[in-house]
ZARO-631555 format. One record per residue: residue in three letters; x, y, z of N, C-alpha, C in turn. Coordinates in Angstrom, 3 decimals, decimal comma. Example, Ala and Ser with C-alpha at 12.3 -4.5 7.8 and 13.67 -1.06 7.14 Angstrom:
2
R  res    n_east   n_north      n_up   ca_east  ca_north     ca_up    c_east   c_north      c_up
R  Ala    13,190    -5,690     7,800    12,300    -4,500     7,800    13,200    -3,300     7,800
R  Ser    12,850    -2,250     7,080    13,670    -1,060     7,140    12,900     0,030     7,870
//
This chain:
143
R  res    n_east   n_north      n_up   ca_east  ca_north     ca_up    c_east   c_north      c_up
R  Unk   202,591    63,845   -42,030   201,477    62,922   -41,944   200,225    63,648   -42,457
R  Unk   199,483    62,995   -43,312   198,285    63,625   -43,879   197,148    63,640   -42,864
R  Unk   196,189    64,535   -43,111   195,074    64,649   -42,165   194,211    63,384   -42,169
R  Unk   194,114    62,698   -43,306   193,315    61,467   -43,331   193,945    60,396   -42,442
R  Unk   195,257    60,339   -42,424   195,943    59,370   -41,558   195,685    59,685   -40,090
R  Unk   195,703    60,949   -39,752   195,429    61,346   -38,362   194,004    60,966   -37,973
R  Unk   193,032    61,197   -38,884   191,651    60,815   -38,589   191,519    59,303   -38,399
R  Unk   192,204    58,525   -39,250   192,144    57,058   -39,104   192,758    56,623   -37,777
R  Unk   193,849    57,259   -37,370   194,470    56,922   -36,087   193,553    57,279   -34,912
R  Unk   192,881    58,424   -35,008   191,947    58,815   -33,952   190,774    57,834   -33,892
R  Unk   190,268    57,437   -35,059   189,154    56,472   -35,095   189,590    55,141   -34,488
R  Unk   190,774    54,679   -34,837   191,276    53,424   -34,271   191,494    53,520   -32,779
R  Unk   192,022    54,654   -32,323   192,235    54,840   -30,880   190,903    54,840   -30,128
R  Unk   189,879    55,436   -30,712   188,562    55,449   -30,061   188,005    54,028   -29,937
R  Unk   188,195    53,214   -30,961   187,738    51,821   -30,900   188,500    51,063   -29,818
R  Unk   189,810    51,251   -29,765   190,627    50,555   -28,763   190,229    50,974   -27,353
R  Unk   190,043    52,260   -27,125   189,651    52,738   -25,799   188,292    52,175   -25,414
R  Unk   187,353    52,122   -26,361   186,025    51,557   -26,072   186,131    50,083   -25,695
R  Unk   186,929    49,330   -26,416   187,061    47,907   -26,122   187,780    47,659   -24,799
R  Unk   188,728    48,495   -24,451   189,471    48,311   -23,206   188,744    48,871   -21,992
R  Unk   187,796    49,760   -22,210   187,115    50,388   -21,072   186,222    49,408   -20,324
R  Unk   185,614    48,466   -21,019   184,779    47,472   -20,367   183,463    48,015   -19,839
R  Unk   183,066    49,200   -20,253   181,820    49,779   -19,755   180,597    49,255   -20,496
R  Unk   180,790    48,730   -21,676   179,674    48,184   -22,426   178,864    49,228   -23,174
R  Unk   179,307    50,468   -23,199   178,610    51,483   -23,986   179,157    51,449   -25,405
R  Unk   178,502    52,146   -26,286   178,954    52,164   -27,678   179,276    53,578   -28,156
R  Unk   179,338    54,515   -27,235   179,476    55,902   -27,640   180,808    56,184   -28,341
R  Unk   181,881    55,608   -27,870   183,148    55,824   -28,563   183,158    55,152   -29,930
R  Unk   182,450    54,043   -30,065   182,346    53,407   -31,381   181,554    54,292   -32,336
R  Unk   180,504    54,917   -31,827   179,727    55,823   -32,657   180,551    57,042   -33,048
R  Unk   181,346    57,528   -32,116   182,219    58,662   -32,432   183,292    58,264   -33,438
R  Unk   183,772    57,031   -33,346   184,786    56,588   -34,302   184,211    56,525   -35,717
R  Unk   182,910    56,282   -35,835   182,282    56,339   -37,159   182,371    57,760   -37,719
R  Unk   182,190    58,750   -36,854   182,355    60,133   -37,290   183,785    60,449   -37,679
R  Unk   184,736    59,905   -36,914   186,148    60,121   -37,256   186,491    59,460   -38,583
R  Unk   185,934    58,275   -38,836   186,171    57,589   -40,107   185,550    58,378   -41,263
R  Unk   184,375    58,974   -41,030   183,750    59,802   -42,065   184,612    61,025   -42,359
R  Unk   185,216    61,586   -41,317   186,120    62,730   -41,525   187,347    62,288   -42,316
R  Unk   187,845    61,092   -42,055   188,992    60,575   -42,809   188,626    60,410   -44,275
R  Unk   187,418    59,913   -44,532   186,987    59,768   -45,929   186,836    61,126   -46,606
R  Unk   186,350    62,120   -45,857   186,251    63,453   -46,446   187,643    64,045   -46,695
R  Unk   188,612    63,701   -45,847   189,992    64,153   -46,083   190,560    63,487   -47,334
R  Unk   190,238    62,213   -47,534   190,673    61,529   -48,762   190,059    62,191   -49,995
R  Unk   188,846    62,722   -49,846   188,173    63,379   -50,968   188,696    64,790   -51,199
R  Unk   189,579    65,269   -50,321   190,182    66,585   -50,508   189,460    67,721   -49,824
R  Unk   188,601    67,438   -48,871   187,865    68,488   -48,171   188,805    69,267   -47,244
R  Unk   188,427    70,492   -46,964   189,226    71,335   -46,068   189,065    70,848   -44,627
R  Unk   189,983    71,282   -43,757   189,963    70,853   -42,367   188,650    71,223   -41,675
R  Unk   188,134    72,424   -41,960   186,867    72,822   -41,331   185,728    71,893   -41,767
R  Unk   185,715    71,487   -43,010   184,705    70,542   -43,497   184,874    69,189   -42,833
R  Unk   186,110    68,753   -42,660   186,375    67,475   -41,997   185,840    67,499   -40,560
R  Unk   186,073    68,598   -39,858   185,578    68,723   -38,489   184,050    68,703   -38,439
R  Unk   183,422    69,388   -39,379   181,957    69,409   -39,432   181,422    68,011   -39,738
R  Unk   182,050    67,305   -40,680   181,622    65,944   -41,016   181,753    65,038   -39,796
R  Unk   182,875    65,132   -39,081   183,070    64,301   -37,885   181,997    64,590   -36,845
R  Unk   181,703    65,872   -36,641   180,709    66,243   -35,629   179,303    65,797   -36,033
R  Unk   178,932    66,017   -37,292   177,578    65,687   -37,742   177,358    64,171   -37,728
R  Unk   178,316    63,414   -38,234   178,151    61,951   -38,271   178,144    61,385   -36,851
R  Unk   179,039    61,854   -35,991   179,069    61,369   -34,610   177,779    61,694   -33,885
R  Unk   177,332    62,934   -33,978   176,098    63,347   -33,316   174,888    62,592   -33,880
R  Unk   174,850    62,430   -35,185   173,756    61,681   -35,801   173,728    60,231   -35,348
R  Unk   174,900    59,615   -35,214   174,964    58,227   -34,763   174,495    58,109   -33,318
R  Unk   174,895    59,040   -32,466   174,487    59,002   -31,056   172,976    59,228   -30,938
R  Unk   172,431    60,179   -31,666   170,988    60,437   -31,627   170,223    59,223   -32,163
R  Unk   170,714    58,635   -33,234   170,084    57,430   -33,772   170,115    56,278   -32,775
R  Unk   171,229    56,124   -32,070   171,333    55,067   -31,064   170,326    55,292   -29,932
R  Unk   170,175    56,520   -29,488   169,192    56,822   -28,443   167,775    56,519   -28,922
R  Unk   167,476    56,835   -30,180   166,138    56,558   -30,716   165,880    55,055   -30,757
R  Unk   166,870    54,280   -31,133   166,726    52,821   -31,177   166,522    52,272   -29,775
R  Unk   167,315    52,729   -28,821   167,204    52,233   -27,443   165,875    52,600   -26,815
R  Unk   165,330    53,753   -27,163   164,066    54,186   -26,592   162,907    53,308   -27,062
R  Unk   162,997    52,776   -28,289   161,928    51,950   -28,840   161,935    50,537   -28,276
R  Unk   163,064    50,085   -27,753   163,147    48,735   -27,199   162,410    48,654   -25,877
R  Unk   161,775    47,501   -25,604   161,133    47,361   -24,294   162,198    47,311   -23,199
R  Unk   161,863    47,795   -22,009   162,865    47,783   -20,932   163,189    46,357   -20,497
R  Unk   164,392    46,168   -20,007   164,810    44,864   -19,504   163,997    44,513   -18,265
R  Unk   163,656    43,228   -18,105   162,953    42,852   -16,878   163,880    43,014   -15,677
R  Unk   163,311    43,113   -14,469   164,170    43,219   -13,292   165,057    41,979   -13,163
R  Unk   166,141    42,104   -12,442   167,117    41,026   -12,320   166,484    39,732   -11,844
R  Unk   165,561    39,808   -10,915   164,927    38,603   -10,382   164,076    37,863   -11,391
R  Unk   163,672    38,539   -12,480   162,822    37,919   -13,490   163,512    37,802   -14,842
R  Unk   164,795    38,099   -14,900   165,531    38,092   -16,154   166,217    36,746   -16,345
R  Unk   165,835    36,013   -17,354   166,400    34,684   -17,643   167,890    34,773   -17,970
R  Unk   168,346    35,894   -18,500   169,763    36,060   -18,800   170,606    36,141   -17,540
R  Unk   170,018    36,572   -16,436   170,739    36,727   -15,172   170,494    35,548   -14,248
R  Unk   169,249    35,082   -14,193   168,865    34,040   -13,253   168,345    32,832   -14,029
R  Unk   169,108    31,759   -14,048   168,763    30,585   -14,846   167,605    29,778   -14,264
R  Unk   167,123    30,130   -13,068   165,964    29,443   -12,505   164,663    29,858   -13,188
R  Unk   164,648    31,009   -13,839   163,444    31,503   -14,484   163,050    30,526   -15,597
R  Unk   161,789    30,113   -15,566   161,291    29,197   -16,585   161,368    27,732   -16,192
R  Unk   162,064    27,414   -15,106   162,160    26,025   -14,655   160,831    25,595   -14,032
R  Unk   160,619    24,292   -13,982   159,358    23,761   -13,464   159,529    23,219   -12,052
R  Unk   158,496    23,430   -11,256   158,427    22,862    -9,909   157,035    22,278    -9,726
R  Unk   156,935    21,323    -8,813   155,631    20,704    -8,536   155,182    21,118    -7,139
R  Unk   154,010    21,746    -7,073   153,434    22,179    -5,803   152,388    21,145    -5,392
R  Unk   152,634    20,494    -4,250   151,691    19,487    -3,748   150,536    20,115    -2,989
R  Unk   150,816    21,138    -2,184   149,768    21,764    -1,373   150,186    23,182    -1,017
R  Unk   149,197    24,053    -0,906   149,439    25,433    -0,520   149,094    25,612     0,951
R  Unk   149,863    26,436     1,638   149,582    26,774     3,030   148,529    27,872     3,084
R  Unk   147,975    28,088     4,265   146,935    29,108     4,438   147,452    30,518     4,163
R  Unk   148,761    30,741     4,358   149,309    32,085     4,137   149,681    32,347     2,673
R  Unk   149,361    31,425     1,785   149,630    31,627     0,363   151,011    31,188    -0,074
R  Unk   151,725    30,452     0,775   153,034    29,930     0,406   152,967    28,415     0,299
R  Unk   153,988    27,852    -0,280   154,110    26,398    -0,348   155,587    26,070    -0,271
R  Unk   155,888    24,832     0,068   157,270    24,378     0,111   157,448    23,315    -0,967
R  Unk   158,491    23,497    -1,780   158,774    22,539    -2,848   160,233    22,123    -2,777
R  Unk   160,514    20,999    -3,360   161,894    20,521    -3,465   162,381    20,901    -4,855
R  Unk   163,445    21,691    -4,880   163,977    22,176    -6,155   165,483    22,279    -6,038
R  Unk   166,196    21,730    -6,986   167,663    21,710    -7,008   168,242    21,132    -5,723
R  Unk   167,614    20,103    -5,188   168,138    19,414    -4,022   167,929    20,129    -2,707
R  Unk   167,077    21,137    -2,683   166,837    21,884    -1,444   165,364    22,228    -1,339
R  Unk   164,952    22,605    -0,135   163,582    23,047     0,096   163,486    24,537    -0,216
R  Unk   162,503    24,913    -0,994   162,284    26,305    -1,367   160,867    26,711    -0,971
R  Unk   160,710    27,954    -0,611   159,391    28,519    -0,381   158,937    29,155    -1,687
R  Unk   157,723    28,828    -2,092   157,179    29,414    -3,311   155,940    30,220    -2,979
R  Unk   155,726    31,258    -3,766   154,514    32,060    -3,680   153,957    32,185    -5,092
R  Unk   152,643    32,333    -5,173   152,010    32,480    -6,482   152,189    33,913    -6,975
R  Unk   152,333    34,047    -8,275   152,435    35,373    -8,888   151,125    36,123    -8,655
R  Unk   151,196    37,434    -8,519   149,997    38,252    -8,284   148,939    37,948    -9,332
R  Unk   147,721    37,749    -8,876   146,618    37,474    -9,777   146,438    36,005   -10,109
R  Unk   147,352    35,138    -9,647   147,251    33,709    -9,920   146,436    33,031    -8,830
R  Unk   145,764    31,962    -9,215   145,023    31,184    -8,233   145,949    30,143    -7,632
R  Unk   145,670    29,744    -6,420   146,492    28,754    -5,727   146,023    27,365    -6,124
R  Unk   146,655    26,789    -7,115   146,313    25,456    -7,598   147,531    24,556    -7,453
R  Unk   147,287    23,292    -7,175   148,389    22,341    -7,069   148,785    21,872    -8,460
R  Unk   149,956    21,248    -8,547   150,434    20,715    -9,820   151,699    21,410   -10,294
R  Unk   151,935    21,299   -11,591   153,138    21,865   -12,198   153,042    23,385   -12,298
R  Unk   154,126    24,033   -11,913   154,235    25,486   -11,991   155,559    25,844   -12,650
R  Unk   155,606    27,031   -13,189   156,821    27,552   -13,804   157,343    28,698   -12,944
R  Unk   158,656    28,724   -12,713   159,271    29,808   -11,939   159,266    31,065   -12,797
R  Unk   158,614    32,115   -12,304   158,514    33,371   -13,033   159,516    34,401   -12,534
R  Unk   159,890    34,292   -11,256   160,776    35,292   -10,661   161,366    34,710    -9,387
R  Unk   162,538    35,195    -9,025   163,164    34,810    -7,767   163,335    36,077    -6,946
R  Unk   162,731    36,088    -5,762   162,851    37,233    -4,854   163,487    36,709    -3,577
R  Unk   164,738    37,037    -3,383   165,471    36,535    -2,217   165,567    35,028    -2,277
R  Unk   165,000    34,361    -1,287   165,026    32,902    -1,274   163,654    32,316    -1,602
R  Unk   162,799    33,112    -2,217   161,465    32,660    -2,598   161,335    32,590    -4,111
R  Unk   160,660    31,540    -4,545   160,362    31,412    -5,967   158,935    31,910    -6,200
R  Unk   158,775    32,806    -7,139   157,452    33,260    -7,532   157,062    32,406    -8,743
R  Unk   155,934    31,696    -8,612   155,565    30,735    -9,645   154,209    31,068   -10,258
R  Unk   153,992    30,523   -11,435   152,694    30,636   -12,082   152,311    29,259   -12,617
R  Unk   151,043    28,957   -12,596   150,533    27,654   -13,022   150,763    27,445   -14,506
R  Unk   151,179    26,242   -14,851   151,397    25,905   -16,265   150,080    25,427   -16,851
//
């Protein structure tokens, strides 16, 4: 079996392990790119030591590049305020009156909910948007 075939098998195995692991990371996929680069260098006739260096450099470069990309992205909002996790975020509720303690009771999804205003918001009646869910309380902001 040629060394390029072995590199392709290792790259394929890394992809399969990444997909079956269910961890959601991409590190094995990035490493498989290095293994594929080593396979291409083997096809070009490079020596085994060169193939190993190519695999290491491409894999390490891909991982460092991935970290740089992730660092530039804004952080995910907390679970209570993340629309991808909590489908109540962004929904509208109508506040008829606020209590003296800064809470109100609204009817939402067929049940009574306690709402509080988001920090820095004024207590005004009318339409509000759900900004966050903390336990059984809706944090709202005026629309």
